[in-house]
PAROTI-626364 format. One line per 5 residues: number of its first residue (from 0); for each residue z, y, x of N, C-alpha, C, CB. Coordinates in Angstrom, 2 decimals, padded with zeros to 5 digits. Glycine has a CB too. Layout:
! residues N
NUM	Z,Y,X,Z,Y,X,Z,Y,X,Z,Y,X | ...
//
This chain:
! residues 205
0	007.90,-003.26,002.61,007.72,-001.82,002.51,006.41,-001.43,003.19,008.91,-001.07,003.13 | 005.61,-000.66,002.47,004.31,-000.23,003.00,004.24,001.28,003.04,003.16,-000.81,002.15 | 003.80,001.80,004.19,003.51,003.22,004.35,002.00,003.35,004.29,004.11,003.81,005.71 | 001.49,004.07,003.31,000.06,004.06,003.05,-000.59,005.41,003.37,-000.20,003.69,001.60 | -001.90,005.36,003.52,-002.68,006.57,003.75,-002.62,007.07,005.19,-002.20,007.65,002.85
5	-002.39,006.16,006.14,-002.30,006.57,007.54,-003.68,006.74,008.16,-001.49,005.54,008.34 | -003.76,007.70,009.08,-005.03,007.96,009.77,-004.87,008.14,011.27,-005.69,009.19,009.18 | -003.63,008.13,011.76,-003.42,008.35,013.19,-002.59,007.23,013.81,-002.74,009.71,013.43 | -002.81,007.02,015.10,-002.04,006.01,015.81,-000.57,006.41,015.91,-002.62,005.79,017.22 | -000.30,007.71,016.03,001.09,008.16,016.13,001.88,007.79,014.89,001.15,009.67,016.36
10	001.32,008.07,013.73,002.04,007.76,012.49,002.16,006.26,012.27,001.35,008.41,011.30 | 001.18,005.51,012.72,001.28,004.04,012.64,002.45,003.54,013.47,-000.04,003.36,013.12 | 002.58,004.06,014.70,003.70,003.65,015.56,005.03,004.03,014.95,003.56,004.28,016.95 | 005.11,005.24,014.41,006.36,005.70,013.79,006.74,004.78,012.63,006.22,007.16,013.29 | 005.76,004.43,011.81,006.03,003.57,010.66,006.58,002.22,011.10,004.76,003.37,009.83
15	005.95,001.63,012.10,006.40,000.32,012.58,007.79,000.43,013.21,005.40,-000.25,013.61 | 007.97,001.43,014.06,009.26,001.60,014.73,010.39,001.88,013.73,009.18,002.74,015.75 | 010.05,002.54,012.62,011.06,002.84,011.59,011.45,001.59,010.81,010.55,003.91,010.64 | 010.55,000.60,010.77,010.87,-000.64,010.08,009.94,-001.03,008.95,012.22,-000.56,009.55 | 008.78,-000.37,008.83,007.83,-000.72,007.78,007.30,-002.14,007.99,006.66,000.28,007.74
20	007.01,-002.81,006.89,006.45,-004.17,006.94,004.93,-004.16,006.87,007.01,-005.01,005.80 | 004.36,-003.05,006.42,002.91,-002.94,006.30,002.51,-001.47,006.39,002.42,-003.56,004.96 | 001.31,-001.24,006.88,000.73,000.11,006.88,-000.61,000.04,006.19,000.59,000.68,008.34 | -000.91,001.08,005.41,-002.15,001.10,004.66,-003.08,002.19,005.15,-001.87,001.29,003.20 | -004.37,001.88,005.13,-005.42,002.83,005.46,-006.33,002.94,004.25,-006.22,002.39,006.74
25	-006.54,004.15,003.76,-007.36,004.39,002.58,-008.79,004.70,003.01,-006.78,005.54,001.72 | -009.75,004.01,002.40,-011.15,004.32,002.69,-011.94,004.56,001.42,-011.78,003.18,003.49 | -011.25,005.02,000.37,-011.95,005.46,-000.83,-012.88,006.61,-000.47,-010.95,005.89,-001.95 | -014.05,006.63,-001.04,-015.05,007.62,-000.65,-014.65,009.05,-001.01,-016.37,007.30,-001.29 | -013.82,009.23,-002.03,-013.49,010.58,-002.49,-012.05,010.98,-002.21,-013.75,010.68,-003.97
30	-011.31,010.18,-001.48,-009.89,010.46,-001.26,-009.66,011.48,-000.15,-009.15,009.18,-000.94 | -008.67,012.36,-000.34,-008.27,013.29,000.70,-007.67,012.55,001.89,-007.27,014.32,000.16 | -007.25,011.31,001.66,-006.65,010.49,002.72,-007.66,009.54,003.35,-005.47,009.70,002.15 | -008.92,009.70,003.04,-009.93,008.78,003.54,-009.97,008.78,005.06,-011.31,009.15,002.98 | -009.91,007.59,005.64,-009.99,007.43,007.09,-011.41,007.02,007.49,-008.97,006.37,007.58
35	-011.81,007.45,008.66,-013.07,006.97,009.22,-012.85,005.57,009.79,-013.61,007.95,010.31 | -013.93,004.90,010.13,-013.78,003.58,010.75,-013.07,003.68,012.09,-015.14,002.92,010.92 | -013.36,004.73,012.85,-012.68,004.89,014.14,-011.18,005.11,013.94,-013.28,006.07,014.92 | -010.81,005.92,012.95,-009.39,006.15,012.66,-008.73,004.85,012.21,-009.22,007.24,011.59 | -009.44,004.08,011.41,-008.89,002.80,010.95,-008.61,001.87,012.12,-009.85,002.12,009.96
40	-009.55,001.80,013.04,-009.35,000.94,014.22,-008.15,001.41,015.05,-010.62,000.94,015.10 | -007.98,002.72,015.17,-006.84,003.25,015.93,-005.52,002.87,015.27,-006.95,004.78,016.06 | -005.47,002.96,013.95,-004.25,002.59,013.23,-003.95,001.10,013.41,-004.38,002.92,011.72 | -004.97,000.28,013.31,-004.78,-001.17,013.48,-004.29,-001.48,014.89,-006.10,-001.93,013.21 | -004.92,-000.90,015.90,-004.53,-001.15,017.28,-003.10,-000.71,017.54,-005.48,-000.44,018.24
45	-002.75,000.49,017.08,-001.41,001.02,017.31,-000.36,000.19,016.57,-001.33,002.49,016.88 | -000.69,-000.23,015.36,000.25,-001.03,014.57,000.54,-002.34,015.27,-000.31,-001.30,013.17 | -000.48,-003.00,015.74,-000.28,-004.30,016.38,000.49,-004.16,017.69,-001.63,-004.98,016.64 | 000.21,-003.10,018.44,000.93,-002.89,019.70,002.41,-002.63,019.43,000.32,-001.71,020.48 | 002.70,-001.78,018.45,004.10,-001.47,018.13,004.81,-002.68,017.55,004.17,-000.29,017.15
50	004.10,-003.46,016.73,004.71,-004.66,016.15,005.02,-005.69,017.23,003.77,-005.28,015.10 | 004.15,-005.77,018.23,004.40,-006.70,019.35,005.67,-006.31,020.10,003.18,-006.72,020.31 | 005.82,-005.01,020.35,007.01,-004.53,021.05,008.26,-004.80,020.21,006.89,-003.01,021.34 | 008.14,-004.60,018.90,009.29,-004.81,018.02,009.51,-006.28,017.68,009.11,-004.03,016.75 | 008.58,-007.14,018.11,008.64,-008.57,017.82,008.74,-008.83,016.32,009.82,-009.21,018.54
55	007.86,-008.14,015.57,007.80,-008.31,014.11,006.35,-008.45,013.69,008.49,-007.12,013.38 | 006.16,-009.00,012.50,004.83,-009.04,011.90,004.69,-007.85,010.97,004.59,-010.38,011.13 | 003.67,-007.04,011.17,003.41,-005.87,010.32,001.96,-005.95,009.87,003.69,-004.53,011.08 | 001.75,-006.02,008.57,000.40,-006.16,008.03,-000.35,-004.82,008.04,000.45,-006.72,006.62 | -001.63,-004.90,008.34,-002.52,-003.75,008.18,-003.35,-003.98,006.92,-003.44,-003.54,009.45
60	-003.38,-002.97,006.06,-003.95,-003.12,004.72,-005.04,-002.07,004.49,-002.86,-003.00,003.65 | -006.23,-002.51,004.15,-007.30,-001.60,003.74,-007.20,-001.39,002.24,-008.71,-002.15,004.15 | -007.12,-000.13,001.81,-006.96,000.20,000.40,-008.24,000.86,-000.12,-005.74,001.14,000.19 | -008.80,000.31,-001.21,-010.02,000.88,-001.80,-009.91,000.85,-003.32,-011.28,000.11,-001.33 | -010.64,001.77,-003.96,-010.73,001.73,-005.42,-012.11,002.12,-005.94,-009.70,002.65,-006.03
65	-013.05,002.40,-005.04,-014.35,002.88,-005.51,-015.54,002.28,-004.77,-014.40,004.37,-005.41 | -015.36,001.08,-004.24,-016.50,000.38,-003.65,-016.47,-001.08,-004.10,-016.49,000.49,-002.10 | -017.61,-001.74,-004.01,-017.69,-003.12,-004.45,-016.68,-003.98,-003.69,-019.11,-003.67,-004.26 | -016.07,-004.92,-004.37,-015.01,-005.73,-003.78,-015.49,-006.49,-002.55,-014.47,-006.71,-004.80 | -016.67,-007.08,-002.63,-017.19,-007.85,-001.50,-017.48,-006.92,-000.32,-018.46,-008.63,-001.90
70	-018.06,-005.76,-000.60,-018.31,-004.79,000.48,-017.01,-004.39,001.15,-019.03,-003.53,-000.08 | -015.98,-004.13,000.36,-014.68,-003.76,000.91,-014.11,-004.88,001.76,-013.70,-003.39,-000.20 | -014.23,-006.11,001.28,-013.72,-007.25,002.04,-014.46,-007.41,003.36,-013.84,-008.54,001.22 | -015.75,-007.18,003.34,-016.53,-007.29,004.57,-016.13,-006.21,005.58,-018.04,-007.18,004.26 | -015.89,-005.00,005.08,-015.43,-003.93,005.97,-014.06,-004.26,006.54,-015.38,-002.57,005.21
75	-013.16,-004.74,005.68,-011.82,-005.09,006.14,-011.88,-006.16,007.22,-010.96,-005.58,004.96 | -012.70,-007.18,007.01,-012.82,-008.26,007.99,-013.43,-007.75,009.29,-013.68,-009.40,007.43 | -014.44,-006.90,009.19,-015.11,-006.41,010.39,-014.20,-005.52,011.23,-016.37,-005.64,010.01 | -013.39,-004.70,010.57,-012.51,-003.79,011.31,-011.23,-004.47,011.79,-012.15,-002.61,010.43 | -010.92,-005.64,011.23,-009.75,-006.37,011.70,-008.49,-006.19,010.87,-009.46,-005.98,013.07
80	-008.63,-005.73,009.63,-007.47,-005.63,008.75,-006.95,-007.02,008.39,-007.81,-004.84,007.47 | -005.64,-007.10,008.14,-005.04,-008.36,007.69,-005.25,-008.58,006.20,-003.56,-008.38,008.02 | -005.25,-007.48,005.45,-005.20,-007.54,003.98,-006.16,-006.53,003.38,-003.77,-007.29,003.47 | -006.74,-006.87,002.23,-007.50,-005.92,001.42,-006.73,-005.68,000.13,-008.94,-006.44,001.12 | -006.51,-004.40,-000.20,-005.87,-004.04,-001.47,-006.91,-003.42,-002.39,-004.68,-003.05,-001.23
85	-007.18,-004.09,-003.49,-008.10,-003.59,-004.51,-007.29,-002.87,-005.57,-008.96,-004.74,-005.14 | -007.63,-001.60,-005.80,-006.75,-000.73,-006.56,-007.46,-000.21,-007.82,-006.28,000.44,-005.70 | -006.93,-000.56,-008.99,-007.37,000.09,-010.21,-008.31,-000.69,-011.09,-008.00,001.32,-009.87 | -008.80,000.04,-012.09,-009.55,-000.60,-013.18,-010.98,-000.98,-012.80,-009.59,000.32,-014.36 | -011.43,-000.58,-011.63,-012.80,-000.93,-011.22,-012.97,-002.41,-010.95,-013.19,-000.14,-009.98
90	-011.85,-003.13,-010.80,-011.92,-004.53,-010.37,-011.36,-005.48,-011.44,-011.15,-004.72,-009.07 | -012.05,-006.60,-011.59,-011.59,-007.65,-012.50,-011.32,-008.92,-011.74,-012.61,-007.90,-013.60 | -010.99,-009.95,-012.46,-010.62,-011.22,-011.84,-011.74,-011.78,-010.97,-010.24,-012.23,-012.90 | -012.99,-011.63,-011.40,-014.11,-012.14,-010.62,-014.25,-011.40,-009.29,-015.41,-012.02,-011.41 | -013.95,-010.10,-009.29,-014.01,-009.32,-008.05,-013.00,-009.83,-007.04,-013.77,-007.84,-008.34
95	-011.82,-010.18,-007.52,-010.79,-010.69,-006.61,-011.22,-012.02,-006.00,-009.46,-010.86,-007.36 | -011.83,-012.86,-006.82,-012.30,-014.15,-006.31,-013.38,-013.96,-005.26,-012.82,-015.02,-007.45 | -014.30,-013.02,-005.52,-015.40,-012.77,-004.57,-014.87,-012.20,-003.26,-016.43,-011.82,-005.18 | -013.92,-011.27,-003.35,-013.35,-010.68,-002.14,-012.58,-011.71,-001.34,-012.45,-009.50,-002.48 | -011.85,-012.57,-002.06,-011.01,-013.58,-001.39,-011.85,-014.60,-000.63,-010.13,-014.29,-002.41
100	-013.11,-014.78,-001.04,-014.01,-015.69,-000.32,-014.38,-015.12,001.04,-015.27,-015.95,-001.15 | -014.25,-013.80,001.20,-014.57,-013.14,002.47,-013.31,-012.94,003.30,-015.25,-011.79,002.23 | -012.25,-012.47,002.65,-010.97,-012.20,003.33,-009.87,-012.83,002.47,-010.72,-010.65,003.53 | -009.20,-013.86,002.96,-008.27,-014.63,002.10,-007.10,-013.84,001.54,-007.73,-015.77,002.88 | -006.64,-012.83,002.24,-005.44,-012.12,001.81,-005.82,-010.87,001.00,-004.57,-011.73,003.02
105	-005.56,-010.92,-000.31,-005.89,-009.82,-001.21,-004.65,-009.39,-001.97,-007.03,-010.23,-002.18 | -004.44,-008.07,-002.07,-003.38,-007.52,-002.90,-004.00,-006.81,-004.09,-002.48,-006.54,-002.08 | -003.31,-006.85,-005.22,-003.80,-006.19,-006.44,-002.91,-005.01,-006.77,-003.86,-007.19,-007.63 | -003.50,-003.83,-006.92,-002.76,-002.64,-007.29,-003.24,-002.15,-008.65,-002.92,-001.53,-006.22 | -002.30,-001.85,-009.53,-002.65,-001.44,-010.88,-001.55,-000.55,-011.42,-002.86,-002.68,-011.80
110	-001.69,-000.12,-012.67,-000.64,000.66,-013.33,-000.49,000.16,-014.76,-000.98,002.19,-013.30 | 000.66,000.44,-015.35,000.96,-000.12,-016.66,000.03,000.40,-017.75,002.38,000.17,-017.03 | -000.56,001.58,-017.58,-001.45,002.11,-018.60,-002.74,001.31,-018.72,-001.77,003.57,-018.31 | -003.02,000.48,-017.71,-004.22,-000.37,-017.75,-003.95,-001.71,-018.43,-004.73,-000.60,-016.33 | -002.71,-001.91,-018.87,-002.28,-003.15,-019.52,-002.65,-004.37,-018.67,-002.93,-003.26,-020.92
115	-002.18,-004.39,-017.41,-002.57,-005.48,-016.52,-001.72,-006.73,-016.74,-002.47,-005.02,-015.07 | -002.20,-007.87,-016.30,-001.30,-009.03,-016.24,-000.25,-008.77,-015.17,-002.08,-010.36,-015.94 | 001.01,-008.93,-015.51,002.10,-008.62,-014.58,002.60,-009.83,-013.82,003.24,-007.98,-015.33 | 001.90,-010.94,-013.95,002.26,-012.12,-013.18,001.65,-012.02,-011.80,001.80,-013.43,-013.89 | 002.49,-012.06,-010.78,001.99,-012.00,-009.41,001.13,-013.24,-009.15,003.16,-011.91,-008.39
120	-000.09,-013.02,-008.70,-001.00,-014.12,-008.45,-001.92,-014.42,-009.61,-000.23,-015.33,-008.11 | -001.83,-013.63,-010.69,-002.65,-013.89,-011.87,-004.14,-013.88,-011.54,-002.36,-012.85,-012.95 | -004.55,-013.06,-010.60,-005.95,-012.99,-010.21,-006.15,-013.49,-008.77,-006.47,-011.54,-010.34 | -005.21,-014.30,-008.32,-005.33,-014.89,-007.00,-004.79,-014.04,-005.87,-006.74,-015.18,-006.72 | -004.16,-012.91,-006.21,-003.62,-012.02,-005.18,-002.29,-012.55,-004.66,-003.44,-010.60,-005.73
125	-001.96,-012.20,-003.41,-000.66,-012.61,-002.87,000.42,-011.57,-003.13,-000.78,-012.87,-001.37 | 000.02,-010.36,-003.47,000.98,-009.29,-003.73,000.46,-008.43,-004.87,001.22,-008.43,-002.44 | 001.39,-007.97,-005.73,001.05,-007.07,-006.83,001.74,-005.74,-006.58,001.47,-007.68,-008.20 | 001.00,-004.64,-006.77,001.56,-003.31,-006.61,001.43,-002.57,-007.93,000.85,-002.53,-005.46 | 002.54,-002.04,-008.44,002.53,-001.25,-009.66,002.67,000.22,-009.29,003.67,-001.68,-010.63
130	001.66,001.00,-009.64,001.58,002.41,-009.23,001.63,003.31,-010.47,000.28,002.67,-008.43 | 001.70,004.60,-010.21,001.62,005.59,-011.28,000.22,005.59,-011.87,002.00,007.00,-010.76 | 000.05,006.11,-013.09,-001.28,006.17,-013.69,-002.29,006.94,-012.84,-001.19,006.81,-015.05 | -001.81,007.92,-012.05,-002.69,008.67,-011.16,-002.29,008.36,-009.71,-002.63,010.22,-011.45 | -002.83,007.28,-009.13,-002.44,006.88,-007.77,-002.63,008.01,-006.76,-003.24,005.65,-007.33
135	-001.65,008.15,-005.87,-001.76,009.15,-004.81,-001.44,010.56,-005.25,-003.11,009.12,-004.25 | -001.12,010.74,-006.54,-000.85,012.09,-007.06,000.56,012.57,-006.73,-001.05,012.12,-008.56 | 001.44,011.63,-006.42,002.83,011.98,-006.19,003.62,012.10,-007.48,002.91,013.26,-005.44 | 002.96,011.86,-008.63,003.65,011.94,-009.90,004.55,010.72,-010.09,002.64,012.06,-011.06 | 005.78,011.00,-010.46,006.72,009.91,-010.69,006.59,009.42,-012.13,008.17,010.36,-010.40
140	006.65,008.12,-012.32,006.55,007.58,-013.67,007.88,006.98,-014.09,005.45,006.53,-013.75 | 007.99,006.66,-015.37,009.26,006.19,-015.93,009.50,004.74,-015.54,009.27,006.35,-017.47 | 010.24,004.55,-014.47,010.50,003.20,-013.98,011.40,002.40,-014.91,011.12,003.28,-012.61 | 012.09,003.09,-015.80,013.00,002.37,-016.70,012.26,001.41,-017.63,013.81,003.36,-017.52 | 010.94,001.62,-017.81,010.17,000.72,-018.68,010.10,-000.68,-018.08,008.76,001.26,-018.90
145	010.38,-000.79,-016.79,010.34,-002.10,-016.13,011.68,-002.83,-016.18,009.91,-001.93,-014.70 | 012.71,-002.13,-016.60,014.03,-002.75,-016.63,014.01,-003.99,-017.52,015.10,-001.76,-017.13 | 014.33,-005.12,-016.95,014.36,-006.36,-017.70,013.02,-007.04,-017.85,014.92,-006.11,-019.02 | 011.93,-006.37,-017.44,010.61,-006.98,-017.60,009.76,-006.82,-016.34,009.89,-006.37,-018.79 | 010.40,-006.61,-015.22,009.67,-006.44,-013.97,009.03,-007.76,-013.55,010.61,-005.92,-012.86
150	007.95,-007.69,-012.79,007.31,-008.92,-012.30,008.27,-009.73,-011.44,006.04,-008.59,-011.50 | 007.97,-011.00,-011.34,008.71,-011.88,-010.45,007.88,-012.14,-009.20,009.08,-013.22,-011.16 | 008.54,-012.36,-008.08,007.82,-012.67,-006.86,007.55,-011.44,-006.00,006.53,-013.33,-007.20 | 006.49,-011.50,-005.24,006.18,-010.45,-004.27,005.43,-009.30,-004.96,005.35,-011.01,-003.10 | 006.17,-008.24,-005.28,005.53,-007.07,-005.88,006.15,-005.80,-005.34,005.64,-007.11,-007.42
155	005.35,-004.75,-005.29,005.77,-003.45,-004.79,005.71,-002.43,-005.91,004.89,-003.01,-003.59 | 006.63,-001.47,-005.87,006.56,-000.36,-006.80,006.16,000.88,-006.01,007.93,-000.15,-007.54 | 005.33,001.72,-006.62,004.84,002.94,-006.00,004.72,004.01,-007.07,003.47,002.71,-005.28 | 004.42,005.21,-006.64,004.19,006.29,-007.59,005.32,007.30,-007.61,003.99,005.73,-008.95 | 005.15,008.41,-006.91,006.15,009.47,-006.92,007.39,009.19,-006.11,006.54,009.75,-008.30
160	007.34,008.16,-005.28,008.51,007.85,-004.46,008.56,008.75,-003.23,008.48,006.37,-004.02 | 009.77,009.07,-002.80,010.01,009.95,-001.66,011.38,009.61,-001.10,009.92,011.47,-002.06 | 011.72,010.16,000.08,013.04,009.84,000.66,014.20,010.12,-000.29,013.23,010.63,001.92 | 014.07,011.12,-001.14,015.18,011.50,-002.00,015.36,010.64,-003.24,015.02,012.88,-002.41 | 014.36,009.83,-003.61,014.51,009.07,-004.84,014.23,007.57,-004.69,013.60,009.62,-005.86
165	013.82,007.13,-003.52,013.44,005.73,-003.38,014.63,004.79,-003.55,012.80,005.50,-002.02 | 015.81,005.19,-003.10,016.98,004.31,-003.26,017.29,004.10,-004.74,018.21,004.92,-002.54 | 017.16,005.14,-005.53,017.39,005.03,-006.97,016.36,004.09,-007.60,017.33,006.41,-007.64 | 015.10,004.23,-007.19,014.04,003.36,-007.73,014.33,001.90,-007.42,012.67,003.77,-007.16 | 014.77,001.63,-006.22,015.10,000.26,-005.84,016.25,-000.27,-006.69,015.47,000.18,-004.34
170	017.25,000.57,-006.94,018.38,000.15,-007.75,017.97,-000.13,-009.20,019.47,001.22,-007.72 | 017.05,000.67,-009.73,016.67,000.56,-011.14,015.82,-000.67,-011.40,015.92,001.80,-011.58 | 014.76,-000.87,-010.59,013.81,-001.94,-010.93,013.87,-003.14,-009.98,012.41,-001.40,-010.92 | 014.61,-002.99,-008.89,014.79,-004.10,-007.94,013.47,-004.79,-007.55,015.73,-005.13,-008.55 | 012.54,-004.01,-007.02,011.26,-004.60,-006.61,011.44,-005.41,-005.34,010.21,-003.50,-006.39
175	010.43,-006.22,-005.04,010.44,-006.95,-003.78,010.25,-005.97,-002.62,009.33,-008.03,-003.76 | 009.52,-004.86,-002.88,009.31,-003.85,-001.86,008.81,-002.56,-002.49,008.31,-004.34,-000.81 | 008.60,-001.55,-001.66,008.14,-000.24,-002.13,006.94,000.21,-001.30,009.27,000.82,-002.04 | 006.19,001.14,-001.89,004.99,001.66,-001.24,005.00,003.18,-001.39,003.69,001.05,-001.87 | 004.63,003.89,-000.34,004.64,005.36,-000.40,003.43,005.91,000.33,005.94,005.92,000.21
180	002.94,007.04,-000.16,001.88,007.77,000.54,002.19,009.26,000.47,000.48,007.47,-000.08 | 001.98,009.88,-000.70,002.19,011.33,-000.80,003.64,011.73,-000.56,001.74,011.82,-002.17 | 004.57,010.82,-000.81,005.98,011.15,-000.64,006.43,011.32,000.79,006.80,010.11,-001.26 | 005.55,011.01,001.75,005.88,011.23,003.17,004.86,012.18,003.79,005.91,009.88,003.96 | 004.38,013.12,002.97,003.40,014.10,003.44,003.94,015.52,003.32,002.09,013.97,002.66
185	003.49,016.38,004.23,003.83,017.80,004.15,002.79,018.55,003.33,003.94,018.41,005.55 | 001.62,017.98,003.20,000.58,018.46,002.31,-000.37,017.30,002.09,-000.16,019.72,002.89 | -001.20,017.32,001.05,-002.04,016.16,000.75,-002.84,015.69,001.97,-002.99,016.50,-000.38 | -002.60,014.42,002.34,-003.33,013.83,003.45,-002.70,014.02,004.81,-004.68,014.38,003.49 | -001.63,014.82,004.90,-001.00,015.11,006.19,000.41,014.50,006.22,-000.93,016.64,006.45
190	000.54,013.37,006.93,001.81,012.67,007.00,002.80,013.39,007.91,001.60,011.26,007.49 | 004.09,013.10,007.69,005.17,013.63,008.50,005.94,012.47,009.11,006.11,014.53,007.67 | 006.08,012.45,010.42,006.86,011.40,011.07,008.30,011.40,010.60,006.81,011.56,012.59 | 008.87,012.59,010.44,010.26,012.69,010.00,010.43,012.12,008.59,010.74,014.14,010.03 | 009.47,012.41,007.71,009.56,011.90,006.34,009.36,010.39,006.29,008.53,012.60,005.45
195	008.50,009.87,007.14,008.31,008.42,007.21,009.63,007.75,007.60,007.19,008.05,008.23 | 010.26,008.27,008.64,011.54,007.70,009.08,012.60,007.81,007.99,012.02,008.41,010.36 | 012.65,008.96,007.33,013.66,009.17,006.29,013.43,008.25,005.10,013.66,010.63,005.82 | 012.17,008.03,004.75,011.85,007.16,003.62,012.27,005.72,003.91,010.34,007.21,003.30 | 011.92,005.21,005.06,012.27,003.83,005.41,013.79,003.66,005.43,011.68,003.44,006.78
200	014.48,004.64,006.00,015.95,004.54,006.08,016.56,004.54,004.67,016.53,005.72,006.91 | 016.05,005.39,003.79,016.59,005.48,002.44,016.28,004.20,001.65,016.02,006.70,001.71 | 015.08,003.66,001.81,014.71,002.45,001.07,015.52,001.25,001.49,013.23,002.16,001.26 | 015.98,001.25,002.74,016.69,000.08,003.27,018.21,000.26,003.25,016.23,-000.19,004.69 | 018.68,001.32,002.65,020.14,001.58,002.68,020.93,000.50,001.96,020.44,002.94,002.06
//
């Protein structure tokens, strides 16, 4: 389970304490959730401290969709992220290979409208994330299209998930995990500690 779009140490701690397996920091140049490098470092530091207390491994993930893959990998490595998530149609198989040469752990995020390969690891990624056609919009998509044809292995479902519907999504498509950003916000870019806790509890019920 990944809580994405974090920008503060407080929300990072809440996510870890609630039971998240990963936290994401968005550094897309045009995103309302864009974090500065200082904010990213704070999230990483807080995540690792809280994970140490909880005696768990929690991945820190840099999420990008509008910068060169190698540049993103270099930023992720320099700031100390565990994982780079390349999101969307801007990236092809060669981009994943180039990024992986800089930072070994790469996740691939896509949506069904892009007609992506649904085999986890098809482009060398360790995790596949299936999102709504408009990532971060909070729009829910028809998860029933995945019934009987969902990916195998380590994959996450995202897109329009929130505390009130995540349990249903898990029941319908049985993903390896879930990812949320706008569904734990009180307004675009502003996370809620209460919603983070409620989402994790609902996803793990």
